[in-house]
C-alpha positions, -999 to +999 in steps of 0.1 A: +684-057-660+716-039-650+734-046-617+716-030-588+735-003-569+734+003-532+714+034-538+688+015-558+685-010-530+681+019-506+654+035-527+635+002-530+636-002-493+624+033-486+596+030-512+584-003-496+583+013-462+565+044-476+538+022-491+534+004-458+520+036-442+503+052-473+481+022-480+450+015-459+457-015-436+431-020-409+445-022-375+479-008-385+493+027-383+489+045-417+485+080-431+463+101-408+454+071-387+478+070-358+476+043-331+495+027-303+514+059-296+527+061-331+520+080-363+529+073-400+557+099-397+574+077-371+575+048-396+588+070-424+615+086-402+627+053-389+629+037-423+650+067-435+672+065-404+682+029-411+681+026-449+718+034-454+728+008-429+705-019-443+719-013-478+756-012-467+776-036-488+803-046-463+788-051-429+782-082-408+746-092-409+742-093-371+758-059-367+737-046-396+704-056-379+716-043-345+727-009-359+696-005-380+674-010-349+695+014-329+693+040-356+655+037-358+650+038-320+673+068-317+650+087-341+616+077-330+621+062-295+598+032-302+597+000-322+583+007-356+603-016-378+621-045-361+602-071-382+608-052-414+646-050-406+647-088-397+631-096-431+648-071-454+684-074-442+687-111-453+672-102-486+698-075-492+726-099-481+713-125-506+713-099-534+748-089-527+759-126-529+751-126-566+776-110-590+748-092-608+729-084-576+699-106-586+678-122-559+680-160-556+662-179-528+691-204-526+714-175-517+689-164-490+690-199-476+728-197-474+726-163-457+701-175-430+719-208-423+752-189-421+741-166-392+765-178-365+762-175-327+781-142-325+758-126-351+728-142-333+738-124-301+737-091-319+703-099-334+690-107-299+704-074-287+684-057-314+652-075-304+658-066-268+665-029-277+632-029-296+615-044-266+600-071-288+603-102-267+583-133-274+604-149-301+615-175-276+611-181-239+626-216-239+656-215-216+683-222-242+669-196-265+658-170-239+662-135-252+672-121-218+699-148-212+713-147-247+747-132-236+759-166-223+744-187-250+759-201-282+735-211-308+727-202-344+697-180-352+681-207-373+679-229-342+659-202-323+637-196-353+629-233-356+618-233-320+597-201-324+581-209-358+550-223-343+540-190-327+560-163-345+554-158-382+587-141-390+605-171-374+584-193-396+595-174-427+631-177-416+628-215-413+612-218-448+637-193-463+609-168-469+589-193-490+555-176-484+569-141-489+586-151-522+561-175-537+528-161-524+529-125-512+553-112-538+533-129-565+501-115-551+514-080-549+526-081-585+493-095-597+473-070-577+494-042-591+491-054-626+453-056-622+446-024-602+475-003-616+479+014-583+506+005-558+486+015-527+456-006-537+480-035-545+495-031-510+461-031-493+449-061-514+480-081-505+476-072-468+440-084-469+449-116-487+476-124-461+457-117-429+425-134-441+446-166-448+471-164-419+463-153-383+486-125-373+513-138-348+516-104-331+479-105-322+483-141-312+512-134-288+497-103-273+461-116-270+456-153-280+456-175-310+418-177-310+416-139-311+440-139-340+419-164-359+388-144-352+404-113-366+414-132-397+378-143-401+367-107-400+389-099-430+377-128-453+347-112-469+362-078-475+394-094-488+374-111-516+354-080-523+385-057-525+406-079-546+379-083-572+377-046-580+400-027-603+393+005-583+386-008-548+386+026-531+348+024-530+354+001-501+375+025-481+347+034-456+344-003-449+381-007-443+382+024-421+353+011-400+372-022-395+403-002-387+385+017-359+371-014-344+405-032-343+423-002-328+397+002-301+404-034-292+442-029-294+444-055-322+474-046-344+483-071-372+518-059-372+535-090-385+512-091-415+524-056-423+560-066-420+558-095-445+539-074-470+567-048-469+592-076-476+571-087-506+570-052-520+608-049-515+614-080-535+592-067-563+611-034-564+643-053-566+631-071-597+621-105-583 
């Protein structure tokens, strides 16, 4: 495989974000199924607004995350992709560490552990701009008081990992994304021969096995566990079919039920995007 160019990385990112809203994912915003004041076009516009920044070769990681969030918010005026940015930027940085632009989890570990206090402050600014508090309320890691604090991002993520799935992925250096979700997406795609089906299948596998931390934070952990339980049967059914679109009506019914209750498995969607991104980058 030849060395990846910035443009190829950008195209892989935009492709992954496009699949995020073209595949059926109950409870999320997707094509012709708006929710939470957002449509699929908001997600597409925000991904295109920040893709050049995310794939910039020579930019500080904290600034890159901050500027990506700003660019997205400027275009759509709401938080559509903070989680995606938080996950995809370190992946890009890890790729650029390699002379041939190949992904290596060891490089990702170096990237995450190297995020210093100055970069962490920029990342906290990005989280506050997106109005996505909840990563940490402990005094020394408080998002609202971060201007006067000096700590590395990995410290805050270690504190938040028990209730924030993206924080958990940071502390494990994306272990589940790399070794489970990315493998699942690739296997689903090879079996179903359809990228949208593979995305839906991977989403169903993830949420049926792992309660969504966004739902847990906004509602309760017990609610998140109950939502996961509701996905278990259809996840097994869907993943067993080469052409699972015969289950679309079931998925859409579940989608309506979740949206009526305001139950958005947004973190699940974010980690699935990261898994697609890794596949497109040749992991």
